[in-house]
N, C-alpha and C positions, 0 to 999 in steps of 0.2 A: 624487248621489255626493258632491258638495261638502258638502252638509248632513251626511251620515253621517260623513265625515272630520272635519268641524268638531266634531260631537258627541263623537266619540271623542277628539279633541284636548282638549276641555274636561275630560273625565274624567281623561285622563292628566295634564293641568296640575294638576287638583285633587289627584290622588294624590301627585304630586311636591311640591306645596305643603304637603300634610299631612306628608309625610316631612321636609321642611325645617323645618316648624314644630316637629315632635317633636324633631328633632335639636337645634334651638336651645333648646328647653325643657330637654332633658337637659343641654346645655352649661351652662344656668343653674344646674343643681345641681352639675355636675362641677367647673367652674372654681373656685368658692369652696371646695368640699370639698378640692380639691388644695391650694389656697392655705393652708388651715387645717391641712394635714398628714394628712388622712384618706386612707387607702389606697383606690384606685379600680382594681380589677382588670378591670372590663368596662364598655364603653360601646357599646350596640347600638341600631340602629334596627330595629324589628319584633320579632316573637317566632317561636318554632319553630326549624326547622333553619337552621343557618348557610348563607348563600349566599356570603359573602365576608368576610374579616377580615384584619387585620394587627396586629402588636404593636409598640408603641413604648413603651419604658421598661417600667413594670410594668402598663400598661393595654392590653387588647386592644380594638381598635376594629373595628366591622363592621356588616353588614346581615344580617337574618334574613328568612325567607320571608314571614311574615304582617305586612303593614304596617298594623297597627291600633294602633300605639303604639310605645313604645321604653322603654329603661331604662338607668340607670347604677347599677352595683353598688357600694355603699359598704360597706366592711368594718366589722363591729361595729355594725350597726343595732340589734340587740337586746342589752340589758345583761345581765350575770349575774344570777341569781336572788338575792334577799336571803337571808341566812342564816336569818332568822326566817320566811321564806315560800318554802320550797323548792317546786320544781315537783312536781305530783302524778304518782304512778306507779300503774299498774294492779296487780292482785293478783299478777302475775308479776314485778313489779319493773320493768317497762318504762315508760319515760317516755311521757307522753301527748303530744298534738299540740303543746302549748305548749313542753314540755320538749325535744322533738325539734327543733323549729324553733330554739330558743335554742341548743341544743348545736351544731347545724349552723352557726349564725351565729358562735358563739364559736370553732369549729374553724377558721374562715377566718383568724383572727388568728395570724400567725406569732410564734414566740417572740422576744421583744425588741421587738415592734412593738405592744405593748398600748396604748401612748400614741397610736397612730394610729387607734384605733377611733372610730367616729362618736359612740357614746354618751358618750365622754369630753369631747366639745366643750362649751364653755360654752353657756348658753341663747342669748345673742345670736348666736353663730356657728351654732348649729343653725337659728335662724330665718333667717339669711342663706342657708344652704345650701338649706333646704326651700322658702323663699319665692322663691328665685332662678328656678326654672322658671316659677312662677306669674307673676311680674313680667315675665319674658321674653315670655310670650304676651301680656300686657297691652300692653307697649311695641310688640311686633310688630303687634298688631291695630290700635293707634292709628296707627302709621306707614303701614300698608297702606291704611287708610281715608283718611288724610290725603293720601297720594299719589294715590289713586283720585279723590278729589273736588277736591283743590287743584292737582294737577299735570296729570293726564289730563283731568279734568272730568266733568261730569254731562250726560247727554243730556236736554235739556228744551226746552219751547217758548219761542220768542223773541218779541219784539215786532214781528217782520217778518211780513207777511201772506203766506200760502201760497195760500189759496183764498178767493175772494169768492163767497158763495152767490148764485145768480141770483135766488132768490125766497124767500119765507117759505112753505115747503112745507107742504101739508096732507096729504101722503101719508106712509104709514108707512115707505116706503123712501127718503124724502127727495127723490124726483123732483118736478119742477115740473109742476103742472097749469095749463091755460090761465087758470083763474080765480084762481091764486095771485098775490098782490101781489109786486112787486119788493122784494128785500131792502133794508133801510136802507143797508147798506154799498155795494151796487151803485148804489142811487139817488144816494148822495152822491158817487160817482165813485172810490171806493177800488179799487186794482188789486193783483194779486199782485206781490210785490216791494216794496211800500210798507213803510217802517218807521215805526211809530207812535212819535212823540216825546212827545206828551202827549194826554190825553183829557179834555175839559171842564176844562182848566186844571191837571189833575193829571199831573205828570211820570211816565213809565212807562219801565221798563228791561227788563221781561220780560213774559211772557204773563199771569202771575198779576196783575201790576199793571194790565194792560189789562182783564182780567175784573173786577177790583175797581172800576175806574173806570167801566166800563159799568154795573155793578150800582148804583154810587153815583149816577150820572146818571139812571138809570131811563129813562122814556120822554120826558123833556124833550130839547129840541134841545141837542146837545153840540158844541162847537168842537173839532175834532181836528187837531192839528198832525202832519203826516207829512213824511218825507224820501223823495223820489222822484228817482232818478238824480242824486243829489248836491245836489239843491235842495229847500228846504223850502217847503211850501205848506199852507194851511189849508182844511179841508173842514168841512161841517156834517152830522152824523149824528143822526137821530132814531130811536132804537131802538123796537121794538114789543114788546108783552108776549105771550109764548107759553108754553104748558105744556111743561115739560121734565122728564125723570126726575130724581128726587132721588138723589144718590149719597152713600155713606158716606165715612169718612176714607181708605179703601183704594181708592176709585174704583168700587166695585161698586154697582149699582142697589139702592135700598132697596125692599123689597116689603111689601105689607100682609099681613093674616092669611090671605087667600085666595091669596097668591102673585103678585098683580098688582103691577107696578111703581107706586111712588108718584110722582106728579108734583106740580109746584108752578109757579106763574107766575113768570117772570123776564124781564128785558129781553133782547132778541135783536137783534144787529146784522148777523149773517151773515158772520162772519169765522172763519177757522182759521189757525193759525200755522205758520211754518217751525220745524222742530226742528233743534237744533244742539248740539254739545258745548260746554259753558260751564264754566269753572273757578270754583270757589268762592273768594271773597276770603279772604285769610289771617285776617281778623278774624272771619269766619263759621265757620271750621273748629273752634275749641274747642267751640262750642255744639253743632254737629252731631256731633262725635266724642263729646262728653260724653253726648249723648242716646243714642248707640249703646251706650256702656258701661252707662249706667243701664238701658236696655231689656234688655240681656243679663243684668244682675244680677237684674232683676225677673223675667225668664223662668225663671232657675234657682231663685229663691226660691219661685216658684209652679209648680215642675215637676210636682208631683202633679196639680194642676188641668189643666196642659197635657197631661199623659199621659191623663187622663180624657177630655178633649175629643178627643184624637187617636183614642182607642179608640171613642168615640161616632161619630166620622166614619167610622171603618173599618167599623162595624156599620150605617152608613147612617142614623143618627138625626139627624145634622146635617152641615152643610158643613165641609170641612176649613179650619181657620184658617190663612191664608197666613202669619201671624206665629207660628204654633205650633212645637212641637218636631218635629224630623225626625231620621231615622237617617242613616247614611252613604250608604244607598241613595238617600234623598231628596235629600241634598246632591249626590250624583253626578248625579242627574237634572237638578237645577237647573244644575249646572256645564255639562252637555251642552247644555241649552237655551240658556243664556247664550252659549256659544261658537258655537252653530250658528244662532241667530236672525238671519235676514237674510244669512247667509253665501252669497256668490255671487250675491246679488240686488241688493246695494247699498242695501237698504231701511234697514238699521241699520249705521252706520259701525263700523269696527274699533275706533275709540277708545272707543265706548260699550261694546263687548263686553270690551275690556281693563279699563275702569273697573269694570264689573260683576263681572268675575272677581277683581280685586283687592279689591273690597268684600266679595265672598263669602269670600275667604281671610282678610280682616281680621275679619269677623264670626265665622268659625270659630275664630280665635285668641282673640277675646274670650270665646267660649263655653268654650274650654279654660281660660282664666283664671278665669272665674266658677265653672265646675264644680269646679275644683280648690280653690276656697275652702271648699267643703263640709267641715265639721270631722269627717270620718269617714275612718278608714283603709280601703283603701289609698291614698286620695287625698292629695295633698300637704297639703291643709287639715287632715287628721287628724294629720300630723306637726307642723304648726304649732301646732295646739291642744294637742298633748302637750307641746311645748316651753313654751308659755305656762303650762300647768298646773304644769310643773316649776318655772318661775320663781316662780309664786305660792306653791307648796308650800314652796320653800326660804325665801322671804321670811317666811312665817308661822312657819316653824321658827326662824329667826333672832330674830324678834320675841318668841317665847315662850321663847327660850333653850334650845331643843332641838337635838340633833345634826342635821347635814345629812342629809335623807332620801335623797339621791342622785338619780340620773336616774329619770325616769318609766319604769315597766316596760311598754313597748309590746307586749311578747310576750304579755301577758295579754289584749290586745285582739284576738288572732288569731281566736278563735271569732266575734266580731262582724265582723271583717274578712271572713271567709268568707261570712257572711250578706250583707254589703254587696256583695261580688263577685257572689254569686248574684242579688241584686236587679238589679244593673247589667246582667247578662247577660239576664235576663228582660225588662227594660225595652228593651234593644237589639233583642231578637227581636220584641217587640210593635211597636216603631216601624218595623222593617223590613216587617212584615206590613201595617201601616197605609199605609206609603209605596207598597206594591205595589197595594193594593186601593183606596186613596183618595188618590192623589198630589196634591201641591200644584200 
């Protein structure tokens, strides 16, 4: 029962986290828009029917039923048609899709408030408004990951010994047979609770250091400095060479063409570490956070490849990539597992689950940041690209002595916008299917 409640709590935390992230994203648009004088009649979290709202000044704030995003309504997003390029009409004289959308947008501008339309902003102000949401997600993602790693900490193996293997086992289940030799660590007198200070002269601070030192010393005798019950003493450990599975960067066993695990000889001492929550040093955080941002940008840049791999996994042609793209269903599953792992058992501390949840929400914000950089409407990157093109077009016109061409006509991009929306919906449905049949 505890596991089920913890799983549900993880999903609820994720939903609330997404709602807060969306709310802050939209504030990133609304606050500068209001500062620049743009009229903002609506600010909502979610889509569909209103659940709750209130009005303050000229803006209605509220929550709608479907929490899959949010929006802030800026008056005058679409500029009037140029006199030399009127909107097309059908044979009955009715405006087409572009013309109707433009007419509806312009109808929202009250008489005397024409100067408050978004399209009248200068290019730098448009960039600030449209990039505000993107940068908000970037900052929020960085802060969440930094807090998770630098304040709460990371659950990782330490240089303290948890278990000393009694033998060098020849059994597949790791049990000791009478003929198995005593393990090097047991023979040297190492005990659970000993903290390794140095191995063969190399100072160690975590388990990665210990593993590297054992590998470096090989099967030669190594002097090991330990701390036991507050006192330091020196032991001598001579590792032995054993065959062990080869693992990839994600920790999964590497297999050959026939599917059998690949093994390789390596030094074996017979130790396993105590796991504990450890904070990253402030000096380490920029590199780790930068790696997260870069990895997210790379994932978005290679999104078609990631989608192809996800579909292949869903069809059973390959394993699901643990670092691949996921839907909200997949993210919800991860959140539930993160929250419920070890709940009520004490095997995974609460700090680890808090850190993992903060990291997940941080990664989600970085994904929103990177995805919104795509220069296509209706994404924020499409509006940023339009403002940049407007600036370039005006600069070229000034250089050539031509009249100001005016704002970019984003209304004419509506047909392409509909295609993009359709593709996003199809992609979302495909990823939901993959997350159901081949979950990470």
